[in-house]
C-alpha positions as a Python dict, from the first residue, in 0.01 Angstrom:
ca = {
    (1, 'S'): (0, 0, 0),
    (2, 'L'): (-24, -334, -178),
    (3, 'V'): (12, -159, -514),
    (4, 'S'): (282, 94, -589),
    (5, 'D'): (171, 452, -650),
    (6, 'K'): (195, 577, -1008),
    (7, 'E'): (407, 875, -898),
    (8, 'D'): (658, 641, -732),
    (9, 'L'): (675, 423, -1041),
    (10, 'L'): (752, 725, -1261),
    (11, 'D'): (1007, 885, -1024),
    (12, 'E'): (1347, 770, -1153),
    (13, 'S'): (1506, 818, -809),
    (14, 'N'): (1253, 582, -645),
    (15, 'P'): (1332, 212, -587),
    (16, 'R'): (987, 129, -730),
    (17, 'N'): (1092, 278, -1062),
    (18, 'E'): (1416, 76, -1054),
    (19, 'A'): (1222, -242, -983),
    (20, 'L'): (971, -169, -1259),
    (21, 'R'): (1249, -106, -1510),
    (22, 'W'): (1429, -423, -1403),
    (23, 'V'): (1121, -644, -1435),
    (24, 'A'): (1033, -486, -1772),
    (25, 'E'): (1379, -574, -1902),
    (26, 'E'): (1374, -930, -1763),
    (27, 'S'): (1019, -1035, -1851),
    (28, 'T'): (914, -1188, -2183),
    (29, 'P'): (570, -1237, -2339),
    (30, 'E'): (585, -1591, -2195),
    (31, 'S'): (644, -1467, -1838),
    (32, 'S'): (352, -1543, -1610),
    (33, 'R'): (173, -1271, -1417),
    (34, 'N'): (292, -1438, -1094),
    (35, 'D'): (657, -1437, -1209),
    (36, 'I'): (634, -1070, -1301),
    (37, 'L'): (464, -976, -972),
    (38, 'Q'): (709, -1172, -755),
    (39, 'G'): (1002, -1042, -960),
    (40, 'Y'): (883, -686, -912),
    (41, 'I'): (829, -720, -536),
    (42, 'L'): (1159, -895, -466),
    (43, 'S'): (1359, -662, -688),
    (44, 'L'): (1185, -376, -504),
    (45, 'L'): (1305, -529, -177),
    (46, 'Y'): (1656, -540, -324),
    (47, 'F'): (1651, -178, -444),
    (48, 'S'): (1476, -50, -126),
    (49, 'T'): (1737, -205, 102),
    (50, 'D'): (2056, -111, -84),
    (51, 'G'): (2100, -455, -238),
    (52, 'E'): (2423, -360, -413),
    (53, 'N'): (2585, -341, -70),
    (54, 'W'): (2441, -658, 82),
    (55, 'N'): (2699, -898, 225),
    (56, 'K'): (2569, -1173, -6),
    (57, 'Q'): (2361, -1132, -321),
    (58, 'Y'): (2192, -1478, -327),
    (59, 'S'): (2155, -1447, -706),
    (60, 'F'): (1911, -1157, -669),
    (61, 'L'): (1844, -996, -1009),
    (62, 'K'): (2017, -1278, -1201),
    (63, 'S'): (1691, -1374, -1373),
    (64, 'L'): (1316, -1333, -1338),
    (65, 'D'): (1303, -1678, -1173),
    (66, 'V'): (1303, -1557, -813),
    (67, 'C'): (1290, -1917, -692),
    (68, 'Q'): (1660, -1936, -781),
    (69, 'W'): (1750, -1641, -558),
    (70, 'N'): (1891, -1841, -267),
    (71, 'E'): (2181, -2036, -126),
    (72, 'E'): (2159, -2359, 70),
    (73, 'Y'): (2358, -2400, 388),
    (74, 'S'): (2348, -2619, 694),
    (75, 'S'): (2120, -2470, 956),
    (76, 'A'): (1769, -2513, 1084),
    (77, 'S'): (1611, -2337, 784),
    (78, 'G'): (1858, -2478, 532),
    (79, 'F'): (1875, -2172, 307),
    (80, 'L'): (1916, -1798, 284),
    (81, 'G'): (1746, -1584, 23),
    (82, 'V'): (1413, -1684, -132),
    (83, 'K'): (1235, -2018, -107),
    (84, 'C'): (943, -2124, -325),
    (85, 'I'): (691, -2404, -343),
    (86, 'D'): (534, -2468, -685),
    (87, 'G'): (667, -2136, -817),
    (88, 'N'): (523, -1930, -530),
    (89, 'V'): (747, -1745, -285),
    (90, 'T'): (693, -1889, 63),
    (91, 'D'): (1000, -1770, 255),
    (92, 'I'): (1230, -1469, 248),
    (93, 'H'): (1534, -1507, 475),
    (94, 'L'): (1788, -1225, 451),
    (95, 'I'): (1953, -1250, 791),
    (96, 'S'): (2265, -1052, 892),
    (97, 'N'): (2309, -932, 536),
    (98, 'A'): (2363, -554, 568),
    (99, 'L'): (2015, -460, 443),
    (100, 'S'): (1959, -89, 497),
    (101, 'G'): (1662, 121, 399),
    (102, 'T'): (1295, 41, 442),
    (103, 'I'): (1074, -265, 412),
    (104, 'P'): (847, -212, 110),
    (105, 'S'): (476, -253, 187),
    (106, 'E'): (434, -439, -143),
    (107, 'I'): (577, -753, 23),
    (108, 'A'): (222, -801, 149),
    (109, 'S'): (124, -890, -210),
    (110, 'I'): (313, -1220, -181),
    (111, 'G'): (4, -1407, -67),
    (112, 'K'): (175, -1744, -7),
    (113, 'L'): (447, -1595, 217),
    (114, 'Q'): (494, -1808, 528),
    (115, 'S'): (821, -1674, 669),
    (116, 'L'): (976, -1327, 658),
    (117, 'E'): (1312, -1315, 836),
    (118, 'L'): (1502, -988, 804),
    (119, 'R'): (1671, -992, 1144),
    (120, 'R'): (2012, -845, 1227),
    (121, 'N'): (2025, -580, 955),
    (122, 'A'): (2003, -200, 949),
    (123, 'L'): (1644, -156, 829),
    (124, 'R'): (1482, 170, 933),
    (125, 'G'): (1140, 328, 919),
    (126, 'T'): (819, 157, 1015),
    (127, 'I'): (684, -195, 995),
    (128, 'P'): (439, -187, 703),
    (129, 'S'): (84, -226, 837),
    (130, 'E'): (0, -406, 511),
    (131, 'L'): (182, -715, 642),
    (132, 'G'): (-139, -781, 838),
    (133, 'V'): (-301, -926, 523),
    (134, 'L'): (-51, -1214, 497),
    (135, 'A'): (-291, -1489, 608),
    (136, 'N'): (-31, -1767, 558),
    (137, 'L'): (247, -1596, 755),
    (138, 'L'): (386, -1825, 1027),
    (139, 'T'): (710, -1638, 1111),
    (140, 'L'): (782, -1266, 1122),
    (141, 'N'): (1130, -1204, 1257),
    (142, 'I'): (1266, -853, 1211),
    (143, 'D'): (1454, -813, 1537),
    (144, 'D'): (1783, -623, 1570),
    (145, 'N'): (1721, -348, 1313),
    (146, 'D'): (1661, 26, 1342),
    (147, 'L'): (1282, 14, 1296),
    (148, 'N'): (1081, 273, 1484),
    (149, 'D'): (730, 403, 1549),
    (150, 'T'): (430, 206, 1672),
    (151, 'I'): (382, -166, 1619),
    (152, 'P'): (98, -183, 1363),
    (153, 'S'): (-229, -312, 1510),
    (154, 'E'): (-288, -489, 1177),
    (155, 'L'): (-34, -753, 1284),
    (156, 'G'): (-311, -881, 1512),
    (157, 'R'): (-481, -1017, 1198),
    (158, 'L'): (-201, -1271, 1150),
    (159, 'K'): (-398, -1560, 1301),
    (160, 'N'): (-155, -1831, 1182),
    (161, 'L'): (153, -1651, 1315),
    (162, 'Q'): (363, -1879, 1536),
    (163, 'I'): (683, -1674, 1574),
    (164, 'L'): (694, -1296, 1612),
    (165, 'D'): (1022, -1128, 1703),
    (166, 'L'): (1039, -749, 1689),
    (167, 'G'): (1302, -702, 1962),
    (168, 'D'): (1606, -476, 1949),
    (169, 'N'): (1429, -202, 1752),
    (170, 'D'): (1293, 135, 1864),
    (171, 'L'): (928, 30, 1852),
    (172, 'N'): (653, 130, 2090),
    (173, 'G'): (306, 9, 2165),
    (174, 'K'): (175, -335, 2246),
    (175, 'I'): (200, -658, 2052),
    (176, 'P'): (-146, -685, 1894),
    (177, 'S'): (-348, -994, 1978),
}
């Protein structure tokens, strides 16, 4: 779901609880609602995908300013990690970085997200159907993981999507139109 369940938030063994505790420690009374929300969702991504064992950390969890969670390099996209425009997360690129675990559905709450690239990792489970609400999404590239189950029909709602790569997973069903 777009909002974490109360039971998950209270369960100390759940990544949602870890993310909630982290954002509570990092936020201040001056922190904006957007900073807190984005900090929660991206720290949840970190905790849900075994961030401690990623190949590169990209400054994840260094501060509540998620727009600093990246590293520039010379390639077509020019960065890995998180990219922002005007304080809003627009791109998440964590390619070939040893992510394992599941993609949290809460990523769909990042309304300005344009590019989600999690290819060449060891993600498992399903593709969250909630991603279908990301009206600004242009690129969804999650190929070469261990994702399974049916491709969510909700991805057909992504009318601005230009690049969709789901290959090299154990998915079934048709690409929604």
